[in-house]
C-alpha positions as CSV (number, residue, x, y, z in Angstrom):
1,M,16.2,9.9,123.9
2,V,13.3,12.4,123.8
3,S,12.7,15.1,120.8
4,D,12.1,18.5,121.1
5,M,9.3,19.7,122.2
6,E,6.9,19.3,118.3
7,E,3.3,21.5,118.0
8,V,0.4,20.8,115.8
9,P,-3.0,22.1,115.8
10,V,-4.3,18.9,115.7
11,L,-3.4,15.3,117.3
12,I,-5.0,11.8,115.5
13,V,-4.2,8.9,117.4
14,G,-5.6,5.9,115.3
15,G,-5.1,5.4,111.3
16,G,-8.5,3.2,110.5
17,P,-10.7,4.9,108.4
18,V,-12.4,7.5,110.7
19,G,-8.9,8.8,111.7
20,L,-7.4,9.4,107.9
21,G,-11.2,10.5,107.4
22,L,-10.3,12.7,108.9
23,A,-6.5,14.0,107.9
24,I,-8.5,14.3,104.5
25,D,-11.1,16.4,105.6
26,L,-8.6,18.8,107.4
27,G,-6.1,18.3,104.8
28,W,-8.5,19.1,102.2
29,R,-9.2,22.4,104.1
30,G,-5.3,23.0,104.6
31,V,-5.1,22.4,108.5
32,D,-2.0,21.2,109.7
33,C,-2.5,18.2,111.0
34,L,-0.1,15.2,112.4
35,L,-2.1,11.4,113.0
36,V,0.1,8.9,114.4
37,E,-1.3,4.9,113.7
38,Q,1.1,1.9,116.0
39,S,0.5,-0.4,113.3
40,D,2.1,0.4,109.9
41,G,-1.0,0.6,108.0
42,T,-0.7,-2.9,106.7
43,I,-4.6,-4.8,106.7
44,F,-4.5,-8.6,106.9
45,H,-8.3,-9.1,107.7
46,P,-11.0,-7.8,105.6
47,R,-13.6,-5.5,108.2
48,A,-16.1,-3.2,107.2
49,N,-17.1,-3.8,103.9
50,A,-20.2,-1.4,102.8
51,I,-19.5,2.8,101.5
52,N,-23.4,3.8,101.9
53,S,-24.2,6.8,100.1
54,R,-23.2,9.2,102.5
55,T,-20.1,8.5,103.3
56,M,-19.5,7.4,99.0
57,E,-20.3,11.3,98.8
58,F,-17.8,12.7,101.2
59,C,-15.6,10.6,99.0
60,R,-16.3,12.3,96.3
61,R,-15.9,15.6,97.9
62,W,-12.5,14.5,98.6
63,G,-12.1,13.9,95.1
64,I,-11.8,9.4,96.2
65,A,-14.8,8.4,95.1
66,D,-13.8,6.5,91.9
67,T,-10.6,5.5,93.7
68,V,-13.0,3.8,95.5
69,R,-15.4,3.0,93.7
70,D,-12.7,0.7,91.2
71,A,-11.0,-0.3,94.4
72,G,-13.7,-3.4,95.7
73,A,-15.9,-4.8,94.8
74,P,-16.7,-5.0,90.7
75,P,-19.8,-2.2,90.5
76,E,-21.1,-4.0,88.6
77,F,-21.3,-7.3,90.8
78,P,-24.4,-7.9,91.9
79,A,-25.6,-6.5,95.2
80,T,-27.3,-10.0,96.0
81,I,-28.6,-11.0,99.5
82,L,-29.6,-14.0,99.7
83,Y,-30.6,-15.9,102.2
84,I,-29.8,-20.3,102.5
85,T,-29.4,-23.2,104.6
86,G,-26.3,-23.4,103.0
87,L,-24.6,-22.6,99.0
88,Q,-25.4,-26.5,98.7
89,G,-28.3,-25.9,100.2
90,Y,-32.4,-24.2,99.5
91,E,-32.5,-21.1,98.8
92,L,-35.2,-19.4,101.7
93,A,-35.5,-15.9,100.0
94,R,-33.1,-13.1,97.7
95,I,-33.7,-9.4,99.0
96,E,-32.8,-7.8,95.7
97,R,-30.8,-4.2,95.8
98,P,-31.0,-2.4,92.6
99,T,-29.8,1.2,93.9
100,H,-26.3,-0.5,95.4
101,G,-23.2,-0.7,93.6
102,G,-23.4,0.8,90.0
103,R,-22.0,4.0,88.7
104,G,-25.0,5.9,87.9
105,P,-26.3,8.7,90.5
106,L,-29.6,7.6,92.4
107,P,-32.1,10.1,92.4
108,T,-31.7,11.8,96.0
109,T,-27.4,11.2,95.4
110,P,-24.9,11.3,93.3
111,E,-23.0,8.3,95.0
112,R,-24.8,4.9,95.2
113,P,-23.3,2.8,97.3
114,Q,-20.7,0.7,96.7
115,R,-18.8,-2.4,98.8
116,C,-15.5,-1.5,99.2
117,N,-13.8,-3.3,101.9
118,Q,-10.7,-1.7,104.4
119,L,-8.8,-4.3,102.5
120,W,-8.5,-2.0,99.4
121,F,-10.5,0.9,101.5
122,D,-7.2,1.8,103.6
123,P,-5.3,2.7,101.1
124,V,-7.1,4.3,99.3
125,L,-7.6,6.6,102.5
126,R,-3.7,6.4,102.8
127,D,-3.5,7.5,99.3
128,R,-5.1,10.7,99.2
129,A,-4.3,11.6,103.1
130,G,-0.8,11.6,102.2
131,Q,-1.7,13.7,99.4
132,F,-1.5,17.3,101.8
133,D,1.0,18.5,102.2
134,S,-0.8,19.9,105.9
135,V,-1.1,15.9,106.9
136,T,1.9,14.2,108.3
137,L,1.1,10.4,109.1
138,A,3.0,9.0,111.4
139,Y,2.8,4.7,111.2
140,E,4.6,1.9,113.4
141,T,4.4,5.2,116.3
142,R,3.1,4.6,119.3
143,F,0.3,7.1,120.8
144,D,1.6,6.2,125.2
145,S,0.0,9.4,127.0
146,F,-1.1,12.6,127.3
147,E,-1.3,15.7,129.9
148,R,-3.4,18.8,129.9
149,A,-2.4,22.0,129.0
150,E,-2.0,25.7,128.3
151,D,-3.9,25.8,125.1
152,G,-4.7,22.4,124.0
153,V,-2.8,19.0,125.1
154,I,1.2,18.1,125.4
155,A,1.7,14.4,124.0
156,T,4.1,11.5,124.4
157,L,5.0,9.6,121.1
158,T,7.7,6.4,121.0
159,D,8.9,5.6,117.4
160,L,8.6,2.2,116.9
161,K,11.6,1.7,115.1
162,S,14.2,3.9,116.3
163,G,12.5,3.5,119.7
164,A,12.6,8.0,120.1
165,V,9.6,9.2,122.2
166,R,8.0,12.6,120.9
167,R,7.0,15.3,122.5
168,V,4.2,16.7,121.0
169,R,1.6,20.2,121.6
170,A,-1.7,20.3,120.2
171,R,-4.3,22.2,120.0
172,Y,-7.1,19.7,120.3
173,L,-6.9,15.8,120.4
174,V,-9.3,13.5,118.2
175,S,-9.1,9.9,119.7
176,C,-9.6,7.0,116.8
177,C,-7.9,4.5,118.1
178,G,-11.0,2.1,119.6
179,G,-12.6,1.7,122.9
180,R,-9.9,0.2,124.7
181,S,-7.5,3.2,124.0
182,A,-5.0,5.1,126.9
183,V,-7.2,8.2,125.5
184,P,-11.6,7.3,126.7
185,K,-9.7,5.8,130.3
186,A,-8.5,8.7,130.6
187,L,-11.7,10.9,130.1
188,G,-13.1,8.4,132.4
189,V,-15.7,6.7,129.7
190,L,-18.3,4.9,130.7
191,W,-20.3,2.5,128.4
192,E,-23.9,2.7,127.3
193,G,-26.1,-0.7,126.8
194,R,-24.1,-4.3,126.4
195,P,-21.1,-4.9,126.3
196,V,-21.1,-8.2,124.8
197,L,-24.1,-9.2,122.5
198,S,-22.1,-12.5,120.8
199,Y,-18.7,-14.4,120.1
200,N,-18.0,-14.1,116.5
201,L,-14.8,-15.6,114.8
202,N,-14.7,-14.7,110.9
203,I,-12.4,-16.8,109.0
204,F,-10.6,-15.6,105.5
205,I,-11.2,-17.9,102.8
206,R,-10.3,-17.6,99.3
207,V,-12.2,-20.4,96.3
208,D,-12.0,-19.0,92.8
209,E,-15.3,-18.2,91.6
210,L,-17.6,-19.6,94.4
211,W,-20.7,-19.0,92.7
212,R,-19.8,-22.2,89.2
213,W,-20.1,-24.6,92.2
214,T,-23.5,-23.8,93.0
215,D,-26.8,-23.7,91.7
216,K,-27.7,-20.4,94.0
217,G,-25.9,-17.6,91.4
218,Q,-23.9,-14.7,92.9
219,A,-25.0,-12.2,95.5
220,A,-22.4,-10.3,97.5
221,F,-24.2,-12.1,100.9
222,Y,-25.1,-15.4,101.4
223,M,-26.5,-14.9,104.8
224,L,-26.4,-18.9,106.0
225,T,-29.4,-20.4,108.0
226,Y,-29.3,-24.1,109.7
227,A,-31.8,-26.2,110.7
228,D,-30.1,-26.7,114.1
229,G,-30.9,-22.4,114.8
230,S,-26.7,-21.9,113.9
231,Q,-26.2,-19.2,111.6
232,G,-23.5,-17.2,108.9
233,A,-23.0,-14.8,106.7
234,L,-20.4,-15.7,104.4
235,I,-19.1,-12.3,102.0
236,E,-17.9,-11.2,98.5
237,L,-14.9,-9.4,98.7
238,D,-13.7,-8.7,95.5
239,G,-15.6,-10.0,92.7
240,N,-13.7,-13.1,92.3
241,S,-11.7,-15.4,95.0
242,L,-12.4,-13.8,98.1
243,W,-14.2,-14.0,100.8
244,R,-15.4,-13.0,104.8
245,L,-17.8,-16.4,106.5
246,G,-18.5,-14.7,109.7
247,V,-19.9,-17.0,112.7
248,R,-20.9,-16.6,116.2
249,N,-21.7,-17.8,119.2
250,V,-23.3,-16.2,122.0
251,D,-22.3,-17.9,125.0
252,H,-18.1,-18.2,125.1
253,E,-15.8,-16.6,123.1
254,I,-14.6,-18.8,119.9
255,T,-11.4,-19.0,117.9
256,A,-9.5,-20.8,115.4
257,G,-8.3,-23.6,118.3
258,N,-11.4,-24.6,119.3
259,I,-13.7,-24.8,117.0
260,D,-13.6,-27.0,113.6
261,V,-12.7,-24.6,110.8
262,D,-12.9,-27.0,108.5
263,A,-15.9,-28.3,109.6
264,V,-17.4,-24.7,108.8
265,V,-16.5,-23.7,106.1
266,R,-17.7,-27.1,103.9
267,R,-20.8,-26.8,105.7
268,A,-21.1,-23.5,104.2
269,I,-19.8,-24.5,100.7
270,G,-20.0,-27.5,100.3
271,P,-17.5,-30.9,100.6
272,K,-16.0,-31.0,97.1
273,V,-15.4,-26.8,96.8
274,P,-11.6,-26.6,97.2
275,Y,-10.5,-23.3,99.2
276,E,-7.9,-22.1,101.6
277,V,-8.2,-19.9,104.1
278,V,-5.8,-17.0,104.8
279,S,-6.5,-15.2,108.7
280,A,-8.9,-16.1,111.5
281,L,-10.4,-13.2,113.5
282,P,-12.2,-13.9,116.0
283,W,-14.0,-10.8,118.4
284,T,-17.0,-9.1,120.2
285,C,-19.9,-7.5,118.7
286,R,-21.2,-5.2,120.7
287,S,-24.0,-2.4,121.8
288,I,-22.5,0.2,123.3
289,V,-22.7,3.9,122.7
290,A,-20.1,5.9,125.3
291,D,-21.3,8.9,128.1
292,R,-18.6,11.5,127.0
293,W,-17.8,12.4,123.4
294,A,-15.4,15.5,124.8
295,D,-13.6,17.0,127.2
296,G,-12.5,20.7,126.3
297,P,-9.3,19.9,123.8
298,V,-10.5,15.8,123.2
299,L,-12.6,14.3,121.5
300,L,-13.6,11.2,120.5
301,A,-14.4,9.9,117.8
302,G,-15.1,6.3,115.6
303,D,-14.9,3.2,117.8
304,A,-13.9,5.2,120.5
305,V,-17.6,6.4,121.2
306,H,-19.7,4.0,119.3
307,Q,-19.0,0.4,118.4
308,H,-21.8,-2.0,116.6
309,S,-23.7,-5.3,115.0
310,P,-22.5,-5.9,111.8
311,A,-25.9,-6.1,110.9
312,G,-26.6,-3.0,108.0
313,G,-23.1,-1.5,107.6
314,F,-24.0,0.8,109.7
315,G,-20.1,1.0,112.6
316,M,-17.2,2.6,109.7
317,N,-20.3,4.8,107.8
318,T,-21.2,6.7,111.5
319,G,-17.6,7.0,112.1
320,M,-17.1,8.4,109.0
321,G,-19.6,10.3,109.6
322,D,-18.5,11.6,112.8
323,A,-14.5,12.4,111.4
324,V,-16.1,14.8,109.3
325,D,-18.7,16.6,111.8
326,L,-15.3,17.5,113.6
327,G,-13.2,18.3,110.7
328,W,-15.1,22.2,109.5
329,K,-15.3,22.4,113.6
330,L,-11.9,21.9,114.0
331,A,-10.8,24.3,111.3
332,A,-13.2,26.7,111.9
333,L,-11.2,27.3,114.9
334,V,-7.9,26.7,113.5
335,E,-8.7,29.6,111.5
336,G,-10.1,31.7,114.2
337,W,-13.6,31.9,112.5
338,G,-15.3,29.5,115.5
339,G,-16.6,30.3,118.4
340,D,-16.4,27.6,121.2
341,R,-20.2,25.9,121.2
342,L,-19.1,24.2,117.9
343,L,-16.9,21.4,120.8
344,Q,-20.5,21.8,122.2
345,S,-21.8,20.5,119.1
346,Y,-19.9,17.6,118.0
347,P,-21.5,15.5,120.7
348,A,-25.1,16.8,120.9
349,E,-25.0,16.0,117.2
350,R,-23.4,13.4,116.7
351,R,-24.3,11.3,119.8
352,P,-28.1,10.8,118.9
353,V,-27.4,9.3,115.6
354,A,-25.2,7.0,117.2
355,Q,-28.0,6.4,119.6
356,R,-30.5,5.4,116.6
357,N,-27.6,3.8,114.5
358,V,-26.7,1.2,117.1
359,R,-30.2,0.7,118.2
360,V,-31.2,0.0,114.2
361,A,-28.1,-2.4,114.4
362,T,-29.2,-4.3,118.0
363,E,-32.9,-4.9,116.9
364,A,-31.8,-6.5,113.3
365,N,-28.6,-8.5,114.6
366,E,-31.6,-10.0,117.1
367,E,-34.4,-11.1,115.6
368,V,-35.6,-14.1,116.3
369,Y,-37.2,-16.6,113.5
370,N,-40.1,-18.4,114.4
371,P,-38.3,-21.3,115.4
372,D,-41.5,-24.0,114.5
373,L,-39.9,-23.2,111.8
374,V,-36.3,-23.5,111.9
375,P,-36.8,-27.2,112.6
376,L,-38.1,-27.6,108.4
377,I,-35.6,-25.6,106.6
378,E,-33.0,-28.4,105.4
379,D,-36.3,-31.5,105.1
380,A,-36.0,-32.5,101.0
381,T,-40.7,-33.2,101.9
382,P,-43.7,-31.3,101.7
383,E,-43.2,-29.9,105.2
384,G,-39.7,-28.5,104.3
385,K,-41.0,-27.1,101.8
386,A,-44.0,-25.1,103.5
387,A,-40.8,-23.9,105.5
388,R,-38.8,-22.2,104.3
389,A,-41.7,-20.3,102.2
390,A,-43.2,-19.3,105.0
391,L,-39.5,-18.7,107.5
392,G,-38.8,-16.8,103.7
393,A,-41.7,-14.4,103.3
394,E,-41.0,-13.7,107.2
395,I,-37.3,-12.6,106.2
396,L,-38.0,-10.5,103.6
397,E,-40.6,-8.9,105.8
398,R,-38.1,-8.6,108.4
399,R,-34.7,-8.6,107.5
400,S,-35.0,-5.7,104.8
401,R,-34.6,-3.3,105.9
402,Q,-30.5,-4.5,107.5
403,F,-29.5,-4.1,103.8
404,I,-31.4,-1.5,102.4
405,S,-31.7,1.3,104.7
406,D,-31.3,4.8,102.5
407,G,-32.7,6.6,105.6
408,I,-30.0,5.8,108.3
409,A,-27.3,6.6,105.5
410,L,-28.7,10.3,104.4
411,G,-32.0,11.0,107.0
412,Y,-30.2,11.7,110.3
413,C,-30.6,15.3,111.3
414,Y,-28.8,17.0,114.4
415,E,-31.9,18.0,116.0
416,S,-30.8,19.3,119.1
417,S,-27.4,21.0,118.3
418,P,-26.9,24.8,119.2
419,V,-25.6,25.4,116.3
420,V,-28.2,25.1,113.8
421,W,-30.8,27.8,114.0
422,P,-33.8,26.3,113.8
423,D,-37.0,27.0,112.6
424,G,-40.3,25.5,114.4
425,S,-40.9,23.0,111.6
426,P,-41.4,19.7,113.0
427,P,-39.3,16.3,112.6
428,P,-40.1,13.7,110.0
429,A,-41.5,10.2,111.6
430,E,-38.2,8.3,111.5
431,D,-37.8,5.6,109.1
432,S,-34.0,3.7,108.5
433,M,-35.0,2.8,105.3
434,R,-36.4,5.1,103.1
435,Y,-34.8,8.8,103.0
436,T,-37.2,11.6,101.9
437,P,-35.7,15.2,101.4
438,T,-35.7,18.0,103.0
439,T,-34.1,20.9,103.8
440,R,-34.9,21.5,108.2
441,P,-32.7,22.6,110.2
442,G,-30.1,19.7,111.1
443,A,-30.8,17.7,107.6
444,R,-28.2,17.3,104.8
445,A,-28.8,19.2,102.5
446,P,-30.8,17.5,99.6
447,H,-28.8,16.9,95.7
448,G,-30.1,17.8,92.4
449,W,-28.1,18.9,89.5
450,I,-27.4,22.3,88.3
451,A,-25.3,21.2,85.7
452,E,-24.4,18.3,83.7
453,G,-22.4,16.3,86.1
454,R,-22.8,18.8,89.0
455,S,-24.8,17.6,91.8
456,T,-25.8,21.1,94.4
457,L,-23.5,19.0,97.5
458,D,-20.7,20.2,95.0
459,L,-21.2,23.3,96.1
460,F,-20.8,22.5,99.9
461,G,-17.7,22.0,102.2
462,R,-15.2,25.0,101.7
463,G,-17.6,27.8,103.9
464,F,-21.2,28.4,104.3
465,V,-23.6,28.5,101.0
466,L,-26.4,31.0,100.6
467,L,-28.2,28.7,98.4
468,A,-30.7,31.7,96.7
469,F,-33.9,30.3,94.6
470,D,-36.3,32.9,93.0
471,G,-34.4,36.5,92.5
472,G,-33.8,36.2,96.5
473,A,-29.9,36.6,96.2
474,G,-30.3,41.0,97.1
475,E,-32.0,39.2,99.9
476,G,-29.4,37.6,101.1
477,A,-26.5,40.8,101.5
478,G,-26.9,40.8,105.5
479,L,-25.7,37.3,105.9
480,E,-23.2,37.7,103.9
481,A,-22.1,41.2,105.1
482,A,-22.2,39.5,108.8
483,A,-19.6,36.1,107.7
484,Q,-17.3,38.8,106.3
485,A,-17.4,41.2,109.5
486,R,-16.3,37.6,110.8
487,S,-14.0,36.7,108.9
488,V,-16.3,33.3,108.6
489,P,-16.2,31.9,104.6
490,F,-19.2,32.4,102.8
491,E,-20.3,32.2,99.1
492,T,-24.1,32.8,97.7
493,V,-25.2,31.1,95.2
494,S,-28.2,31.9,93.0
495,I,-30.1,28.3,91.3
496,G,-32.9,30.2,89.7
497,D,-33.9,26.0,88.4
498,P,-37.7,25.7,89.3
499,D,-37.5,22.2,90.4
500,L,-34.6,22.6,92.9
501,A,-35.5,25.8,94.0
502,A,-39.0,23.4,94.7
503,L,-36.9,20.8,96.4
504,Y,-35.2,23.0,98.9
505,E,-38.5,25.0,100.1
506,R,-37.5,27.7,100.6
507,R,-36.8,30.3,98.7
508,L,-32.8,30.9,101.2
509,V,-30.5,28.2,102.4
510,L,-27.7,28.4,104.9
511,V,-25.7,25.0,104.3
512,R,-22.8,24.8,106.8
513,P,-19.3,23.4,105.2
514,D,-20.1,19.8,106.3
515,G,-23.7,19.9,104.3
516,H,-26.0,19.8,106.6
517,V,-28.6,23.1,106.4
518,A,-27.6,25.5,108.8
519,W,-30.5,28.4,108.5
520,R,-33.5,29.0,106.3
521,G,-36.4,31.1,105.5
522,D,-38.4,32.8,102.9
523,A,-37.2,36.4,103.0
524,A,-33.6,37.3,105.4
525,P,-33.2,36.8,108.9
526,D,-34.8,40.0,110.9
527,D,-31.0,39.6,113.0
528,P,-28.5,38.3,110.6
529,D,-25.4,38.8,112.7
530,A,-27.7,36.9,115.1
531,V,-28.4,33.9,112.9
532,L,-24.4,34.0,111.5
533,E,-23.2,33.9,115.9
534,V,-25.1,30.9,116.1
535,V,-24.1,29.1,113.5
536,R,-20.4,30.1,113.8
537,G,-20.4,28.7,118.0
538,A,-20.5,31.5,119.0
539,T,-23.9,32.2,120.4
540,G,-26.7,29.9,120.9
């Protein structure tokens, strides 16, 4: 039986973190949306684990940062990365990450990166999305197909419990359900890059306080390297008993049925450590970016347009950036104050970010250790000791950027965006590890404290915000009038703090609803109407 036609401004396909993040962002803005997910939402196997500072800043905006911080690995649990030959073997290198985890702010952000696996992160997002009256979550609902229609699309859905077929007319359709879904295929998306880097098996195990069985101490990651050249990763999940052991093969697929799982686990943790396998999941590591991210009212986000090596933990965080970039733009279009170029700006802004992140993750994933050293690292000999020291130095030099990546998290800039007003300033040098605050148009507006517990970032989200320093508030009257004439949400905030004025580099800085700089200057623009037309996506 087919139901009567339903109508909704935004239909989101896929209930993972990216789809839920978009639903939350739209719900936070009061925009009606329907999210459909064919599963019941249960996360039975650990997936993405790293929540970078930018994603935590989004969670702060949505009011769930504290919940996320407390949901996964305890914030006080060491964020250390240990390179070892096994928990009963030798230590090769130790990377400390004092800026990860914990509860205190950092100089560049009010939100430290955290480790909260999707086992817990997805339910937090789901609960928050469900708190908005404008968000409808439809689990156990399959997305079947869509067709283009006047002013949007018509989608066909099936309720998997009742078998009822639903028809939904939506102004915008956003696919957040991976590259194998029907939506990218219908758009004829082609993938650029390498579809297979390696074949992998994640083994979800339970071991109470594993660190009691080794002299290596507590660590977030035990990166395993063996003398035969094989590698693995043992990742702490909950600060107590849950762990994920990853193994890979570049030649053929591996599953729990074609490898000796017990031997793999024993090699990593030791022969006498009691453990339980909860589940095992094979997956394929890819390095690909879609050539198309949008086609009219149909948009793609997250794994539907970029798939990464897990090195660095960039994948889900990049997808959350997609969701937030789309959230304010879809809201602007639904509310009527955004121009058509907003949708054109989405791939222009986000695709270069994905390309860089995929490239950096792939480079980290494929770095090869010195082949003269690796065969010796498990030897209890002077030669083995020397090999371990040399390999450890190589790891520290080459691998730190995989785990310390503030430049990736906070330093991306929308260079070629058609809805940013450039000022001709030169782009900074690319640096994946270090983030340097800047208000160059397209960049994330910097964090600074405006009051106890209140960051400049807390000013952004609902609309455009003009920050006026050194008594420049009156000079923004033209921009404010231009916004009012176009019903663009706009607020001027005067700030007298000289340190914040120096941080923001210009007397006037216009910040978009997503927290990125749209325009800046030391005086009012000559044509404020032209600036507003560009940044709201009406002209370019």
